[in-house]
N, C-alpha and C positions, 0 to 999 in steps of 0.2 A: 227759942221761945215757943212754947206750946201754942200760943195764940195764933201764930202765923199759920201753922198746920190747920188749925180749926177754921181760920178765916178762909184758907184755900178750899177746905171741904165745903164750907157754906157756899162759896162762889161756884164750885163744881155742881153742888146740889141744885142751886138755882138755875144754872146753865142747862143742866140735864132736864130739869122740870120744864123749862121753857121749850126745849127741843121736843120732848116727848108728849107734853100735855097742852102746850100752847100758852100764848100770852095771858089769857084770861085766868089760867090756873095759878098765876103768881099772886101771893098774898104777903102781907106784912108779918105773918107768923112764920114764914120760912127763914131758916138760918138762926144760928146762935149769936153770931157777932155782927153779921150784915143781913140786910133784908131788902127785898124788892117792894117798893111802895109807889103809889101814884106820885107824880111830880106836882108840886104846887098844892093848892087847896084840896084837891081830890074830888071836888063836886062835879062828877061827870067826866073827869079826866081819864083818858085811856092810856096815856104815856106813863112809863115806869122808869125808875132810877134805883140804883143801889145806894143804900144809906148805911152808915155805921150806927149800930145801936148805942144808946147812951152808956152802956156798960163798957163797950170797946173804947169809946172816947175817954172815959174815966181812966181806963188802964193805960192808954197812951199818955195822958197827962201825969199819971202816977209814976210811970216808968221814966218820964222825962225829967224828974226832979233830981 
C-alpha cells in the first residue's frame, strides 16, 4: 500500500522538524496523512500529539470493507 510509505514519510518529516527546528515549529499543517497538533482544546496547551487526518481514517475504513 502506498499509504504506508507516505505515512512513514510524514512521521520522519515531523520527527526531523522537531529535532532540527524545535517543538514550537510543529504545526497542524505538517504531514499529508498524519499531523502534530496540540493535545486537547489547544487554548494555551504546549503539549503535542500525532493525529491521523480525516482522509487517512476514511481510507482505513474504506479498505476494511
